[in-house]
C-alpha positions as CSV (number, residue, x, y, z in Angstrom):
1,M,0.0,0.0,0.0
2,S,1.3,3.4,-0.9
3,K,2.4,5.9,1.8
4,H,2.3,8.8,-0.5
5,T,-0.4,11.4,0.2
6,V,-1.4,13.3,-3.0
7,E,-1.1,17.0,-2.5
8,Q,-2.7,19.7,-4.7
9,V,-1.9,23.4,-4.9
10,H,-3.7,26.1,-6.8
11,L,-1.2,29.0,-7.2
12,R,-2.3,32.4,-8.5
13,H,0.5,33.9,-10.6
14,R,0.3,36.8,-13.1
15,G,-3.4,36.9,-12.7
16,R,-3.9,33.2,-13.6
17,V,-4.5,30.1,-11.5
18,F,-2.2,27.1,-12.0
19,H,-2.9,23.7,-10.6
20,F,0.0,21.5,-9.3
21,V,-0.4,17.9,-8.1
22,S,2.2,15.7,-6.4
23,Y,2.6,12.1,-7.7
24,E,4.5,9.3,-6.0
25,G,7.5,7.8,-7.7
26,R,7.4,4.3,-9.2
27,A,9.7,1.4,-8.9
28,E,11.8,0.2,-11.8
29,D,10.1,-2.2,-14.1
30,R,12.6,-4.1,-16.2
31,K,9.9,-6.0,-18.1
32,K,8.5,-2.8,-19.5
33,N,12.0,-1.1,-19.7
34,R,10.9,1.7,-17.3
35,A,13.4,3.4,-14.9
36,A,12.5,4.1,-11.4
37,T,11.2,7.6,-10.7
38,D,11.1,9.8,-7.6
39,P,8.0,11.6,-6.2
40,A,7.4,14.8,-8.1
41,W,5.2,17.9,-8.6
42,F,3.4,18.2,-11.9
43,L,1.6,21.1,-13.5
44,M,-1.8,20.1,-14.7
45,N,-3.4,21.8,-17.7
46,A,-5.8,20.7,-20.5
47,G,-5.7,17.1,-19.5
48,K,-1.9,17.0,-19.6
49,R,0.8,17.1,-17.0
50,W,4.4,18.4,-17.0
51,E,6.9,17.5,-14.4
52,V,8.0,20.6,-12.4
53,M,10.3,19.5,-9.5
54,P,10.9,16.8,-6.9
55,H,8.2,16.5,-4.2
56,Q,9.5,17.1,-0.7
57,P,6.7,16.7,1.9
58,S,8.7,18.7,4.5
59,Q,9.2,21.7,2.2
60,E,7.7,25.0,3.5
61,Q,4.8,26.4,1.5
62,G,6.4,29.7,0.8
63,E,9.6,28.1,-0.6
64,R,7.5,25.6,-2.7
65,D,5.3,28.4,-4.1
66,G,8.4,30.5,-4.9
67,L,9.9,27.5,-6.8
68,F,6.6,27.0,-8.7
69,A,6.5,30.7,-9.7
70,A,10.1,30.5,-10.9
71,W,9.3,27.5,-13.0
72,L,6.3,29.2,-14.5
73,E,8.4,32.2,-15.4
74,R,11.0,30.0,-17.1
75,Y,8.7,27.6,-18.9
76,V,5.3,29.2,-19.3
77,F,6.0,33.0,-19.5
78,A,9.5,32.8,-21.1
79,S,10.0,35.1,-24.0
80,T,10.4,33.5,-27.4
81,V,12.6,36.2,-28.7
């Protein structure tokens, strides 16, 4: 049985609301040629998800939200110049 508790965060940034969800990692599966993964935060949008950063349950909310905002600036709001 999994010990991971799914967390969800709705972050308002630049006037928009972004939905982040934590997912547990998975064990290596050699039969399916899949490497092991660590628990991580994902941005959810339009039925898709993008990995953002490792999930650390003890991380403070302010630090986590600041990292989310920095990720959004780099990957969502980045200039395409």
